[in-house]
N, C-alpha and C positions, 0 to 999 in steps of 0.2 A: 141047612141051606137047601133051597128049592132048586131043582134042576129043571131047566126049560129046554125044550127041543127047538126053540126059535133060532133063526139065523142071527147070530150075534155079529153085528158089524159096528162095534162101538166107536171106532175111530176112523178118521179119514186116512186113507192110504195114498201113497204117491200116485198110484194108478187112478184112483178116484179123482184126484185133483187134475191130473193130466187130461182125463176125459172132459172135465168141465171147461178147460181152456178152449175147446172146440165150439162152445155154444154160449158162453157168458163172458162179459168183459173182465179184464184183469182186476179192475177196481172191485168187482163183486167178490172175487176170490180173495183179494187182500182184505176186503171188508169182513167176510165171514171169519177169516183167521184172526183179525184184530178184535172183532166183537167177542168171539169165543174166549180170547185171552182176557179181555176186560171182565167178562162174566166169571172166568176162573179166578182172577185176582180179587174180585169182590164177593166171592163165595156163593155165586148163583149157579145152582145145578141147571144144566141145559142140554139140549140135543137139537141138532140141525134137522129141520123138517121142510116141508114145501117143495118147490121146484128144484132147489139145489140137492135136496135129499133124493128126489126122484132121479136126478142125473147120476148121483153116486150109486144108486141101485140099478142102473142100467139103461134108463130111457133119457137120453140127452135132449133137452129143450131149453129154449131161452126163458128167462124169468126176470122180472123187474124188481125183485126184492130179495131180502134175506130173512128167512123165517126160522125162529128158534122157539121150541117149547121151553118154558122156563118155570122154575119153582117159585114158591111164594116169596123167596128172598129178593126177587126183582121188584117187589112192591112194598109199599108202606101202608099199613092198615091203622086208621084212626077214626074213632067215633062212627063206625059203619060206612066210612068213605075209604076207597082204595086209591092210592096215589102211585104213580110210577116213580121210581127212584131217579133223582136228577143226575146221578153220577153214571148212569148207564145210557148207551147210545141208542138213538132212534133213527139216525141217518148216517150214511157213510158216503161221502162224495156224491150226494144226490140219490143214492140208493136207500130206499126205506128199509129199516130193520124192524121187523114185526116180532113182537113178543107174544107168544100164545100161552095163555094161562090155562091151567087145567081146572075144570069144574070138579066138584066132589065125585060125580059119577064117572069122570074120565080118569081120575087119579089111579085107580087100580089097573087100568089098561096101559098107561104110559109112564107112570112114576118110576118104574124100575129102570127105564132107559135114560133118565136124567142123571147126569153125573158132573162132577168137577174133574175135568181131565188133567192129565199131566201137561206141563208146559209144551206147547207146540202141537198137541193133539186136539182134534175136534170130534166130539161124539156125533154120530149120525143115527137117525131113526132107522131101525132095521126094516126090511121089506114087509114083514108081517104087520107091524104097528103102523107103518106108512100107508099100506093098503087100507087098514081099518080106519085110520084117520080120514082118508079120502072117501071111504064109504059113508062116513057120518056126514060129510059135507053134501050140500045140495047143488054144488056147481058142476056144470057140464064138463069143464076142463079137468076136474078131478076124476070123473068117469073115464075120460080119455087117457089120463095118466095111468089109471088102473089097467085099462086094456093094454096099453103099450108096455107096462111093467110085466103083465102076465105073459105077453108075447115073448119077452126076452128072458123071463125067469123059467127055469126048468121045472123042478118038482114043486107043485102048488100045495102039497099036503100041510106044510107048516103054516102057510097063509090061511088055509081053510080051518085048521085047528085053532089058530089064534082068533079068527072071526067067530067061530062057533062058541069059543069059551067066553069072549068078551062082549060081542054084539050079535048074538044068534039071530035077532030079528033082521039083520042085514045080510045074512047068509044067502037068501034067495037072490038078492041083488048081485052078490059076488058070483054065484053060479051063472047068472045071466051074462055078466061081463066076461066070465071064462069062456062061454060059448061065443061071444063076440070076438074075443081074442083068437080063439081057435079058427073061426071063419076067416079072419084076416091074415092068418099065417101063410 
């Protein structure tokens, strides 16, 4: 068994959900709970990502969707065509449910965080993988999320180690964002 020094935050805690109530509608919180349960019952390994995972990791902000990284069980593969499974949700009371699939290059970085949780639990992407995911993105709001997460997070060594291990080419960007976060404190 491989030991990782990463911050394991595999499940939603009551405190995480309580924090989300201050910035997202109740329907989103209900939606992520229900969608996670549907994924669990249908055998789809998953982990909460995106803005809601950012909130669970300490930077509360509004978001218009529910993002989950999902494994290949969320899809049907036939004759070089990929289909989404018709028994899995794409919306909950008007809130989009985004399924994020992993490319072969991303699987080594994120696959270990995907799981089928116990009933009532919701896996959340830990801070190290969340920052790495946002470093890969080209969106400005992802850079802002990283700066805000770095401002509230104490020890950055586990984030730095994760980025160096999985996406070393993005480490200079992380260092730049660390400087920005420090200047804003």
